C-alpha positions as CSV (number, residue, x, y, z in Angstrom):
1,X,11.9,12.3,63.9
2,X,9.2,10.1,64.4
3,X,6.9,9.2,67.7
4,X,6.3,5.6,68.4
5,X,2.6,6.7,68.4
6,X,2.9,7.6,64.3
7,X,5.7,5.2,63.2
8,X,3.3,2.3,62.5
9,X,-0.3,1.2,63.2
10,X,-0.4,0.2,66.4
11,X,-2.0,-3.4,67.1
12,X,-4.9,-2.6,69.2
13,X,-5.6,-0.2,66.0
14,X,-5.2,-2.8,63.6
15,X,-7.6,-4.8,65.3
16,X,-10.0,-2.1,65.9
17,X,-9.9,-1.4,62.1
18,X,-10.4,-5.3,61.3
19,X,-13.2,-6.0,63.6
20,X,-15.1,-2.3,62.1
21,X,-14.6,-1.0,65.9
22,X,-16.3,-3.8,67.9
23,X,-13.9,-4.6,70.7
24,X,-12.5,-7.9,70.9
25,X,-14.6,-10.8,73.3
26,X,-13.3,-10.6,76.8
27,X,-12.3,-6.9,76.2
28,X,-15.9,-5.3,76.7
29,X,-14.7,-3.3,79.9
30,X,-11.4,-1.6,79.3
31,X,-10.2,1.4,82.2
32,X,-10.2,4.7,79.8
33,X,-6.6,5.7,80.9
34,X,-8.1,9.1,82.6
35,X,-6.3,9.7,85.7
36,X,-9.4,11.6,87.4
37,X,-12.0,10.2,86.8
38,X,-10.9,6.2,86.8
39,X,-14.3,5.4,85.0
40,X,-14.5,2.1,83.3
41,X,-15.5,2.4,79.8
42,X,-17.2,-0.3,77.7
43,X,-18.3,-0.5,73.8
44,X,-21.7,-0.1,75.3
45,X,-21.1,2.4,78.1
46,X,-22.2,6.2,78.2
47,X,-19.3,8.5,77.6
48,X,-19.8,12.1,79.3
49,X,-18.4,15.4,77.7
50,X,-18.1,18.9,78.1
51,X,-18.2,21.4,74.9
52,X,-16.3,24.6,75.8
53,X,-17.0,27.9,73.1
54,X,-20.4,27.4,71.9
55,X,-20.4,29.9,68.8
56,X,-19.9,28.7,65.3
57,X,-17.8,25.5,65.4
58,X,-19.4,24.7,69.2
59,X,-22.6,24.4,67.9
60,X,-21.2,21.7,65.6
61,X,-19.3,20.0,68.6
62,X,-22.6,19.6,70.5
63,X,-24.4,18.1,67.4
64,X,-21.7,15.6,66.6
65,X,-21.7,14.5,70.4
66,X,-25.3,14.1,70.8
67,X,-25.4,12.3,67.3
68,X,-23.3,9.8,68.5
69,X,-24.7,6.2,70.4
70,X,-24.6,6.4,74.4
71,X,-22.4,9.6,74.3
72,X,-24.1,12.4,76.9
73,X,-23.4,16.4,76.6
74,X,-23.4,16.8,80.7
75,X,-21.3,20.4,80.8
76,X,-21.9,23.5,79.0
77,X,-18.6,26.1,79.1
78,X,-18.8,29.9,77.8
79,X,-18.1,33.1,79.3
80,X,-20.6,35.0,77.6
81,X,-23.6,34.0,79.4
82,X,-26.0,34.9,76.4
83,X,-24.4,32.4,74.3
84,X,-24.4,29.8,77.1
85,X,-27.8,30.1,78.1
86,X,-29.1,29.4,74.5
87,X,-27.5,26.4,74.0
88,X,-28.6,25.0,77.5
89,X,-31.9,25.4,76.0
90,X,-31.0,23.1,73.3
91,X,-29.4,20.9,75.5
92,X,-31.5,20.0,78.7
93,X,-29.8,18.8,81.8
94,X,-26.6,20.2,80.8
95,X,-24.3,22.7,83.8
96,X,-23.4,25.6,82.2
97,X,-20.0,26.8,83.6
98,X,-18.3,29.8,82.6
99,X,-15.0,29.2,84.0
100,X,-13.6,25.7,82.2
101,X,-11.7,24.8,85.7
102,X,-14.8,24.0,87.7
103,X,-16.0,21.3,85.0
104,X,-13.1,19.9,84.7
105,X,-13.7,19.3,88.4
106,X,-16.4,16.7,87.5
107,X,-14.6,13.3,88.5
108,X,-17.3,11.6,86.2
109,X,-16.2,13.7,83.0
110,X,-14.7,11.9,80.4
111,X,-13.8,14.2,77.7
112,X,-13.9,17.6,76.5
113,X,-14.3,19.4,73.3
114,X,-12.6,22.6,72.6
115,X,-14.4,25.1,70.0
116,X,-12.8,28.7,71.5
117,X,-10.3,31.2,70.2
118,X,-7.2,29.5,69.7
119,X,-5.5,31.4,72.1
120,X,-7.1,29.0,74.6
121,X,-6.4,25.8,73.0
122,X,-3.5,24.3,74.4
123,X,-4.1,25.6,78.1
124,X,-7.5,24.4,78.1
125,X,-6.0,20.8,76.5
126,X,-3.2,21.0,79.0
127,X,-5.5,21.4,81.9
128,X,-8.1,18.5,80.7
129,X,-5.1,16.4,80.2
130,X,-4.1,17.1,83.8
131,X,-7.4,16.9,85.0
132,X,-7.3,13.1,83.3
133,X,-10.1,14.1,80.6
134,X,-9.8,12.8,76.8
135,X,-9.8,15.9,74.4
136,X,-11.2,16.6,71.5
137,X,-9.7,20.3,70.1
138,X,-10.4,22.3,67.8
139,X,-7.9,23.3,65.1
140,X,-5.0,24.9,65.3
141,X,-4.3,22.8,68.3
142,X,-1.6,25.5,69.5
143,X,-1.8,29.0,69.3
144,X,2.6,29.1,69.1
145,X,5.2,26.9,68.9
146,X,6.2,26.2,72.1
147,X,2.6,25.1,73.9
148,X,2.2,22.7,70.8
149,X,5.0,20.9,72.6
150,X,4.0,20.8,75.9
151,X,0.4,19.7,74.6
152,X,2.4,16.9,72.9
153,X,4.4,15.9,76.7
154,X,1.3,16.1,78.6
155,X,-0.3,13.6,76.6
156,X,2.4,11.2,77.0
157,X,2.4,12.2,80.8
158,X,-1.0,11.4,81.6
159,X,-1.7,8.9,78.5
160,X,-5.2,10.8,77.5
161,X,-6.7,10.4,73.7
162,X,-6.0,14.0,72.3
163,X,-7.5,14.4,68.8
164,X,-7.2,17.3,66.8
165,X,-10.3,18.8,64.9
166,X,-8.8,18.4,61.4
167,X,-11.7,16.4,59.9
168,X,-9.7,15.2,57.0
169,X,-7.6,12.9,58.8
170,X,-10.9,10.5,59.2
171,X,-10.5,10.0,55.5
172,X,-9.9,6.5,54.1
173,X,-9.7,8.2,50.8
174,X,-6.8,10.7,51.8
175,X,-5.0,8.4,53.5
176,X,-4.9,5.7,51.1
177,X,-3.6,8.5,48.2
178,X,-0.9,9.0,51.3
179,X,-0.2,5.3,51.8
180,X,0.5,5.0,47.6
181,X,2.5,7.8,47.8
182,X,5.1,6.2,50.9
183,X,5.1,3.1,49.3
184,X,6.2,4.0,45.7
185,X,2.8,2.6,44.1
186,X,3.4,6.2,42.6
187,X,6.1,8.0,41.7
188,X,8.0,9.9,44.6
189,X,6.3,13.1,46.0
190,X,7.8,16.8,45.4
191,X,6.2,19.4,46.5
192,X,2.7,19.4,48.7
193,X,0.3,22.3,47.7
194,X,-2.4,23.4,49.8
195,X,-4.7,26.2,48.9
196,X,-7.0,28.5,51.7
197,X,-8.8,30.5,49.2
198,X,-12.3,31.9,50.0
199,X,-14.1,35.1,49.7
200,X,-13.9,37.2,53.0
201,X,-14.3,41.2,54.4
202,X,-13.0,43.8,55.5
203,X,-14.0,44.1,59.4
204,X,-13.6,47.7,60.0
205,X,-12.7,49.5,62.8
206,X,-13.9,48.9,66.6
207,X,-13.6,51.2,69.4
208,X,-11.8,50.3,72.7
209,X,-15.1,50.1,75.0
210,X,-16.4,48.3,77.8
211,X,-17.4,44.6,78.1
212,X,-21.0,43.9,77.8
213,X,-22.6,42.8,80.9
214,X,-23.2,39.4,79.8
215,X,-19.6,38.6,79.0
216,X,-16.9,37.4,81.8
217,X,-13.9,39.6,79.7
218,X,-11.6,38.1,82.2
219,X,-12.3,34.6,81.2
220,X,-12.7,35.2,77.5
221,X,-9.4,36.9,77.2
222,X,-7.6,33.8,79.6
223,X,-4.2,33.3,79.1
224,X,-3.9,36.4,76.0
225,X,-2.2,39.3,77.1
226,X,-5.2,42.0,75.8
227,X,-5.6,45.5,77.3
228,X,-8.9,46.2,75.9
229,X,-12.5,45.4,75.2
230,X,-13.5,46.2,71.3
231,X,-16.4,44.3,69.3
232,X,-14.1,42.7,66.8
233,X,-12.7,40.4,69.1
234,X,-16.4,38.5,69.9
235,X,-17.0,36.7,68.6
236,X,-15.7,35.3,65.3
237,X,-13.0,38.5,64.3
238,X,-10.7,37.6,67.0
239,X,-8.8,35.0,63.9
240,X,-7.3,38.4,62.5
241,X,-5.8,39.6,65.6
242,X,-2.0,37.7,66.3
243,X,-2.7,37.7,70.2
244,X,-6.0,35.4,70.0
245,X,-5.6,34.1,66.2
246,X,-3.6,33.2,63.5
247,X,-4.9,34.2,60.3
248,X,-6.6,32.0,57.8
249,X,-3.1,30.3,57.1
250,X,-3.7,28.6,60.7
251,X,-8.0,28.6,60.7
252,X,-9.3,27.1,57.4
253,X,-6.0,26.7,56.0
254,X,-4.7,24.2,59.3
255,X,-6.8,21.5,57.4
256,X,-4.7,22.1,54.0
257,X,-1.7,22.1,55.6
258,X,-2.4,19.0,57.7
259,X,-2.9,16.8,54.6
260,X,0.1,19.0,53.0
261,X,2.3,17.7,56.0
262,X,0.8,14.1,56.1
263,X,1.7,13.6,52.5
264,X,5.4,14.0,53.0
265,X,7.5,11.2,53.6
266,X,6.6,9.7,57.1
267,X,10.0,10.1,59.0
268,X,9.6,14.3,58.3
269,X,8.5,16.3,61.4
270,X,9.0,20.0,60.7
271,X,10.6,22.2,57.7
272,X,14.2,23.1,58.2
273,X,13.4,26.6,56.3
274,X,10.5,28.7,55.5
275,X,9.5,32.4,54.4
276,X,6.2,33.8,53.4
277,X,5.3,37.3,51.1
278,X,1.7,38.6,51.4
279,X,0.1,42.0,52.5
280,X,-3.4,42.6,54.0
281,X,-4.4,44.3,50.3
282,X,-7.3,47.0,50.0
283,X,-9.6,46.1,53.6
284,X,-8.2,49.1,55.5
285,X,-9.3,48.2,58.6
286,X,-7.6,47.3,61.8
287,X,-6.8,43.6,61.7
288,X,-3.6,42.6,61.4
289,X,-2.9,39.2,59.7
290,X,-2.5,38.7,56.4
291,X,-5.5,38.5,53.9
292,X,-3.0,37.6,51.0
293,X,-0.1,35.1,51.4
294,X,2.4,32.9,49.6
295,X,4.4,30.3,52.1
296,X,7.2,28.2,51.2
297,X,8.4,25.2,53.7
298,X,11.4,23.1,52.9
299,X,11.6,19.9,54.5
300,X,15.3,17.9,55.2
301,X,14.8,15.4,52.5
302,X,14.0,18.4,49.8
303,X,10.3,17.9,49.9
304,X,8.8,21.1,49.9
305,X,5.1,22.5,50.8
306,X,3.9,25.3,49.5
307,X,0.9,27.7,50.6
308,X,-1.9,29.8,49.4
309,X,-3.7,32.1,50.9
310,X,-6.1,34.3,48.9
311,X,-9.0,36.0,51.1
312,X,-9.5,39.2,49.1
313,X,-13.0,39.2,47.0
314,X,-13.2,40.1,43.6
315,X,-15.3,39.6,40.8
316,X,-14.8,36.2,39.1
317,X,-13.2,35.0,42.4
318,X,-12.4,31.3,42.4
319,X,-13.1,29.5,45.7
320,X,-10.1,26.9,46.1
321,X,-9.9,25.4,49.7
322,X,-7.8,22.1,48.7
323,X,-4.6,20.7,47.9
324,X,-2.6,19.3,45.0
325,X,0.1,16.7,44.5
326,X,3.2,17.5,42.5
327,X,5.3,14.5,41.9
328,X,8.9,13.9,40.5
329,X,8.1,12.2,37.2
330,X,5.9,16.1,36.7
331,X,2.9,14.5,37.2
332,X,0.0,16.5,39.2
333,X,-2.7,15.0,41.1
334,X,-6.0,16.8,42.3
335,X,-8.9,16.3,44.2
336,X,-10.0,15.3,47.6
337,X,-11.0,11.3,48.5
338,X,-11.5,10.8,45.0
339,X,-8.4,11.7,42.4
340,X,-7.5,12.8,38.8
341,X,-3.4,12.8,37.8
342,X,-2.2,14.7,34.9
343,X,0.4,12.7,33.2
344,X,3.4,14.6,31.6
345,X,2.4,15.7,28.4
346,X,-0.7,16.8,29.7
347,X,-3.0,13.7,29.4
348,X,-5.8,13.6,32.6
349,X,-7.0,10.3,33.8
350,X,-8.8,9.0,36.8
351,X,-6.5,7.8,39.9
352,X,-8.0,5.0,41.6
353,X,-6.9,4.9,45.2
354,X,-7.7,1.8,47.6
355,X,-8.7,3.1,51.2
356,X,-5.9,4.3,53.5
357,X,-5.7,2.8,57.3
358,X,-7.7,4.9,59.7
359,X,-10.1,4.5,62.9
360,X,-14.0,4.1,61.3
361,X,-16.4,6.5,62.4
362,X,-15.8,9.4,61.3
363,X,-14.0,12.4,63.1
364,X,-16.6,12.1,66.2
365,X,-17.1,8.7,66.0
366,X,-12.9,7.8,65.8
367,X,-12.8,9.7,68.9
368,X,-15.4,8.5,70.9
369,X,-13.6,4.8,69.6
370,X,-10.8,5.8,71.0
371,X,-12.0,6.9,74.5
372,X,-13.7,3.5,74.6
373,X,-11.1,1.6,74.2
374,X,-8.5,4.0,76.4
375,X,-6.3,4.1,73.6
376,X,-4.7,7.5,71.9
377,X,-3.3,5.6,69.3
378,X,-6.9,5.2,67.7
379,X,-7.4,9.0,67.4
380,X,-7.4,10.0,63.9
381,X,-5.1,13.1,64.2
382,X,-3.4,12.5,67.3
383,X,-1.2,15.3,69.1
384,X,1.8,14.7,67.7
385,X,0.6,15.2,64.1
386,X,-1.6,18.0,65.3
387,X,2.1,19.3,66.4
388,X,4.0,18.9,63.1
389,X,0.8,20.7,61.2
390,X,0.6,23.8,63.2
391,X,4.1,24.7,63.5
392,X,4.7,24.9,60.2
393,X,1.7,27.5,59.6
394,X,3.2,29.4,62.8
395,X,6.5,29.2,61.3
396,X,5.4,30.9,57.8
397,X,3.5,33.1,60.1
398,X,6.3,34.5,62.0
399,X,8.2,34.5,58.7
400,X,5.5,37.1,57.5
401,X,5.8,38.8,61.0
402,X,9.1,39.5,60.9
403,X,8.9,40.5,57.4
404,X,9.7,44.4,55.2
405,X,7.3,46.5,53.3
406,X,8.6,46.3,49.4
407,X,6.9,48.0,46.3
408,X,3.9,45.2,45.2
409,X,5.6,44.1,41.9
410,X,6.2,40.7,40.5
411,X,10.0,41.0,41.8
412,X,9.3,41.3,44.6
413,X,10.8,38.3,46.1
414,X,13.2,36.0,44.9
415,X,13.6,32.2,45.7
416,X,17.1,31.8,44.2
417,X,16.8,28.2,41.8
418,X,13.5,27.0,43.1
419,X,11.5,27.7,39.9
420,X,8.4,25.7,41.4
421,X,8.3,28.7,44.1
422,X,8.8,31.3,42.0
423,X,6.5,29.8,39.1
424,X,3.5,29.7,42.0
425,X,3.9,32.8,43.5
426,X,4.0,34.3,40.0
427,X,0.3,32.9,39.6
428,X,-0.8,34.6,42.6
429,X,0.9,38.0,41.9
430,X,-1.0,37.7,38.5
431,X,-4.5,37.4,40.3
432,X,-3.7,39.9,42.8
433,X,-2.7,42.6,40.3
434,X,-5.0,41.5,37.2
435,X,-8.0,40.0,39.1
436,X,-8.2,42.1,42.6
437,X,-7.0,45.1,40.6
438,X,-3.9,46.5,42.8
439,X,-1.5,48.4,40.9
440,X,2.0,47.8,40.3
441,X,4.3,49.9,42.8
442,X,1.2,51.8,44.0
443,X,1.2,49.3,47.1
444,X,3.3,47.0,48.9
445,X,4.1,43.2,49.8
446,X,5.4,42.3,52.8
447,X,8.5,39.7,52.6
448,X,9.3,37.7,55.1
449,X,12.9,36.4,55.9
450,X,14.2,33.0,55.4
451,X,13.9,30.9,58.4
452,X,15.8,28.4,59.7
453,X,14.7,25.7,62.1
454,X,16.0,23.0,64.2
455,X,13.7,19.9,64.3
456,X,15.4,18.6,67.8
457,X,15.3,21.6,69.8
458,X,12.3,23.9,67.9
459,X,14.7,26.5,67.9
460,X,15.8,29.0,65.2
461,X,19.2,29.1,64.2
462,X,21.6,31.1,61.7
463,X,20.0,34.6,60.0
464,X,17.6,36.3,62.3
465,X,17.3,33.3,64.8
466,X,16.8,36.4,68.1
467,X,13.3,37.8,66.4
468,X,12.2,34.5,65.5
469,X,12.6,32.8,68.7
470,X,11.2,35.8,70.5
471,X,7.9,34.5,68.7
472,X,7.9,31.1,69.9
473,X,5.6,31.6,72.7
474,X,3.4,34.1,74.0
475,X,3.0,36.3,76.9
476,X,0.7,34.8,79.3
477,X,-1.6,36.4,81.7
478,X,-1.0,36.1,85.4
479,X,-3.3,33.1,86.6
480,X,-3.7,31.6,83.0
481,X,0.0,30.6,82.2
482,X,1.0,27.3,80.1
483,X,2.8,25.5,82.3
484,X,6.8,25.2,81.0
485,X,7.9,21.3,80.1
486,X,8.7,20.4,84.0
487,X,5.7,21.9,85.4
488,X,3.2,20.0,82.7
C-alpha cells in the first residue's frame, strides 16, 4: 500500500531540490494551505511558530526555530508554570499558555511544534491540523496505532504540512543508500537491523502524591487515563509507563525503526507478522516497559526488520544506536551517511554512495521550506511514513505486552526456520548472561506471541487477534478524546 505522497517525488519537490530551496520566479507568494490563518507566506516572509512542551527536547525546538531566518517563536505552551516561566525569560515577547487549545486560537499562528510526552502527540497534531496549523511533531507521532491513522487522515483532509521529528529523514547520505538498495545498484536487502542500546538506570519507586501547585495535572494528563500523580511521571520517566510512553523501542528507537523501514522496498507499508522477547531486568522499580528487547517484524515481501533494545548498564557496555543492512548475497553494510560493506568472505571496504533526494535545510529548515511553499510533500518524514515506522514499534511492543514469562535461557523462544533471528537473539542473550550477569534460569524472559496484522484494515487477524486488537487504541479521558475517523 503506497501513498501518492511517498510513491514518487512530486514536481514541486523536484523543483525545490533542483533550485536549492529558492522558490521559482513568479511564485514568491504562495497560500500556505492552512484552513484557519489563510496567511500568505513567501520565501522571505516570517513564519510564526508555537512550541508545546518545553523540557528536554522542547528546548531544542525553540533553539531550532530561532536559528531559522524569518521565523518567530510567538507562543510557548507547558502545563508547568515554572518550566513555562523559565522559557519565557529566554524568548522575550512570546505568549505563554498552559492549554494548547488557547494557542491554536491565534489566527496569525502558522505552525506548532510538539515536544510533549508521547500520549499528547497525536491529539495535539489533530487539533492543530483542524485549526489549519502546520505541525512538526516529535517522535513517536502516535502513542497507539489507531490514533496514528487518524493523524494521517487529518493531514490529508486539511492539507497541512506534518513533519515527524526523525531527523535522519533529512540525511542525503541515508536517502542515497536506500535509493541504491531500491534501484538494484546494490544486492537486494534481506534484513534491516536497528539497535537502540544506550545505558540507562532504574527509576525506583515514587508514591502517589498531590501534584505540585505549579503543575496543571489535568492538562499534563490530557488524554491519558491516569489515576494518581507521582514524581516518576514528571518530567522524564513517563517514557517507561504504557499509558504515557512507549519504552525505548518507540523513544530513541523510533529513529532506528524509521530508518530500518525506510530501507525496505518502497511498496511495503506494515509488517504482516511480529513478535518480541525481553524483560525489565535487575532494576526492581515501578517502570513497566522493557529495558531489554529483541523484536522481529516480517513484511509481505519476506524482508525483515530485526531490532535490539538494551538499556541495562554493565562494565564494558557497548553503546549502539545505529542501523545495519544485511543483503541477500551475504554482505553487511554498516554506518550512517558514510558506509562500509563487509563482503561475503569477510573483506571490508568503503562503500561510496551518491547523495539521495531530501529537502535541503536539515529537519528545521526543511519544515519551514515546506510551510512557506504550502507543500506537504516537501516534509522530510511525512505523516504516512511516520505512521508506518511507529506502527511497527507499537506492534512489537504489543506482542511484548501480551507475553508470558518463561525461564531465562537460550531456549526461551523458537524462531522456527528463521536462522537469522535465532542468531541475533542468541547474541543478545549472551550479552545479558555473560555481560549483565543474569544467571541462567534464575530470572524470566517475557515472550510475546506471534501477532498477524492486516495492513489494509490495520487490524489483527488469526491467533491472539482479540487481545491484540484491544491494544490498537488507548482509552481517552473525557474532554481529551482522540476523534474517530468520521469526526476528524
